N, C-alpha and C positions, 0 to 999 in steps of 0.2 A: 249268275250262279244259281238262279232260281230253280233250274231244272236238276240240280245235283241232289240226289236222294240220299240223305245221310241220317244216321241215327243220332240222337242227342249225345254230345261228348260228355265225358266225365270230368268234372272239375275237382280233381283229386290232388294229392301231393305230387311234387316233381318226380318225373320218371327217371330212374337211375340209368347211367350208362350201361350197367350190367344187364339191365332188361333188354337193351338193344342187342347186346351180344348174344343173349340166350335165345332171342327170337329169330336168329339168322336161319335161312333155309338150309336143309340138309340134302346135299347131292344135287345132280343135274336134273333129276326128275322133279324135285320140289321147286326148282327155279322156274319151271314152266307152268306151275299151277297158278290159277287166278286166286285173288283174295276171296274171303268168305262171301263178299257181296257180289262177286263175279264181275267186278268192274275192269280188272286188268286184262289187257290183250296178251296173246301168247307170243307176240313178236318181240325181238330183242331191242335193246336200247337204240342201236343204229337205225332200225326201221322206224322206231317211234320218233326219233329226233331228226330223221333224215340220215342218209348214209354216212355223211361225215361233214365236218365244217367245210364250207365252200370258199376257197381262196383262188385268186388269180395266180398264175404260175409266173415265176421269174424267167427272164431270158438268159440264154447262154449258160444254163445250168446254175445260175445264181438263185439263191433262196429269196423268195419274196418276203418283204417286211411289211405286214399290214399296218403296224403301228410305228409312227415316226414322231419323235419329240425333238424340237429344235429350239435352243436358246431360251428355255423357260426361266422366268424370273418372277418372284413374288416377295413383296415386302409387307410387313405388318407393323405399322407405327414406327417406321425407320429401321426395323430389324429385318435383315434379309434372310428369309427362310429357304428360298430356292434361288440359286444364282447361276444362270447360264447353263442349265441342264439340257444336254442333248444325248439321245440314244435312239436306237430302233429295236424292235422285237420281231424276230423272224418267225415265219409261219411254222407251226408244228413243233415249236421249241418250248422248253421249260426254263425260263429265265428267272434268276433270283435277284432281288433288289435288297441289299443289306446296308447296314451302317449303324453307328452308335445312336443312342437316344438323342433326338433333336437334330438328326442329320438332314431331315427334310423329306423322308421317304413318303409318309402319309400325305404331306402337302403336295408332293409331286403327283400322287394318285389322284388327289382332289382336283388338281389342275387338269389332268388328262381326262377325267370323267365329267367335267363340267360343274363340280361342286364349288369350285373357285375359279375366278377369271384371272389369268396371268397378267402381270404388268407388262411383260414383254414375252416374245417367243410365240411358237405355233405348235399345234398338235394336228397331225394328219393321220387319218384312218382310212385304209383302202384307197389312198390317193386323194381323199377329200379333206379339206381344211375344216376341222370340227372345233377349232378354238372358239371359246365363248358360247358354245351351244349349251342348252339346258341339259341336266343329267338324263332326263327321259329321252331327249333327242339323240344323245350319244348312245344310250342303251338300245334305242330302236335301230341304230345303224350297225349293231352287232358287237359293241364294246361294253361288256358287263363287268360289274365288280361286286365284291363282298366287303364287309367292314370288320374292323377289329372287334367290335361288339356287335353281335348279330342283331339285326333290326327286324325281327319277325313281328307280326301282329298278334300280340299275346292273347287277346280275347277271341281269337278265331282259331279253328282247328288247323292241324297240319294240312289237311286236304284243302281247306278253304284258302290257306296261305298259298298253296301251290296253284290253285285254280285262278288266282289273280295274276299270275306271272305271264302267261302267253300273250304275245302281241296280237293286235288286230282282231280283238274280240268284238263281233258284230253286236253282241248283246249289251255292250256298254252304251249303245245308243238307246235312249228310252223309247223312242217311237218304233224302232225295230223290235224291241222286246214285247210291245203290246199290240202292234198291228197284225191282224190275222195273216196277211200275205207274206210277212217277213218272219213271223214267229217260228215257222218250220225250219228256216235256215239257222236261227239262233239255237234251236234245240239240236239240230244236226251237228253244228260246230261244237257245242258244249259236250256232246257225247264223244266226239273225236278227241277233244282236249282232255276229257276225263280219262280216257284210255291211255293217252300219252302221259298224264300225270301219274297214273298207277305204275306205268313202266319205269318212270324216273324214280319214284318212291321205292320200287323194288330194287332198282340198280343201287341206290344208296342204302338199302336194307333198313328203311324206316317205314315200310308200308304198314307194319303192325301198329304204328303210332298215328295212322291217318285220322282217326277220330279223337285224338287227344288234343286238348288245348295247347297251343304253342308255348304259352306261358308256363306250362307244367314241365317242359322239357329240361333236361340237364344242359349244361354249357356245350358239351360235345355234340349232343343231338341237335342243338340249335345251329351249330356250325354246319352239320350235315344238311339241315333244312335250308339254310341260306344258300349253300352251294347248289343244292337241287333246284331251288327256285330260280337261281341265276341261269342255270342250264336251260330252263324252260323258255327263256327269252331268245333262244336260238342265237347265241353269241358266236362270233368268229374268234374273239379274244376274251379271256377271262382274267381279270385283275383280282388277286386274292390278297387281302390285307390281313396278315397274321392269322391265317386260317387254322393254325395248330396251337395257338395260344390258349392255355387253360384246358387243353384236351388230354384225357388220360392216354397212356401209351397204346392201349388196344384200339381206341377210336382214331388215334393219330395214324396208326398203321393202315387202318381201313381207308381213311381220307387219302393217304398217299397212294394207295392202290387205285382208288377211283381217279385221282389226278393222272396217274400214269396210263390207265386204260383209256381215259378220254383223250389224252395226248396222242396215243397210238391211233385213235380214230380221226386225228387231224386237227384237234383243238390246240390253241396256243395259250400259254399261261405266262403271266408276269406275277411273281409272288414276293411280297414283303414278308420277311421272317427274321426273328432274332436268333433262332437256333442255327448256329453256324454249321454244325455237323449235318443237320438235315438238308440245308441248302447245298453244301459241298457234295453230299452223297447223291443228290437227286437232280441237280440242275447242270446242264452242259455249259451254261454261261452265267456269270455272276457280275452284277454291276454294284460297285461300292460307292456310297455317298458319305460325305463328311463335311459338316458345316455348310450344308446347302449346295455343295458342288459334287460333280463326279470325280472321285478320287482314283478309281481304277475300274477297268472293264476288261474282262478276260475269262479264261477257263478257270475252273476251281483250283487247278494246280498253280496257275499263274497268280491267283489271288492269295493262296496260302503262302506262296513264296515271296510276296511283295512286302518289302520293309515298310513302305508307306502305310499299308493296311494294318500291319502289326502295330505300328506306332499309334495309329488312330484308335485302335481298339484298346491299347494299353495306356492311352492317355498321354503319349509323347508328342513332341512337336512334329508337324508334317510340313 
């Protein structure tokens, strides 16, 4: 990141969500304008990220499932947190994963993304067994995630946080950064990545916060930053762990708009969320967990009509 020319950020008080809303661009003409430092390209997000997420196609009209989970089990000190969990996530879908507190949702996410190793079971991604791989290895294969509590680097600017995300940065090698014959390639790649970063910042409407310290952002803005940073890893599938928790209604609406727009471009989402109405109104498929197991898997209508699900949420016997 040594070639990124940026002014000194301001270590001020936290930025309000309202400031993000006020700074949105006006009209189609404004959307095409570059930021004041001229870093942004005029191409759209599709061109900046690649035309769309790249998936193999299923045969005989069947939808391909890039993510397959089979028989996952995890115990902590004799307590079973996840018990024989199996499901798949089809390409281009928005799938919800719900359940009461302690149902095992976040643990399942951690098992899928390599944060935890399962005691039993397997995770396959694009046909490859990724069970037990390190989180960065899983992410490098195109399976990215966000966390319940955003994990930004607080003492770095929004722009610096974003510049860290792209994979395969040749400048990460010390000798390539300092050797005269390779320095040019480092600069060229960094320039391309900077343009791409500005496009994603503009898409999430946080480009005006580029020089702000990440630690000064509001909770909702940190969620936007984390999702934007995840997108820069070129994922095929995005796992979002409670992306709307603690977000004001205005930013929640914008986040949902971004998710749906990305889905239309071919990205696949698996979302953990406690807001039942949000999941039912936005996901075409819902997976319900209860006491570490899959309780129900179906359409929102099927889930809402399930007596088992109603009893689980109301505290009855299942």
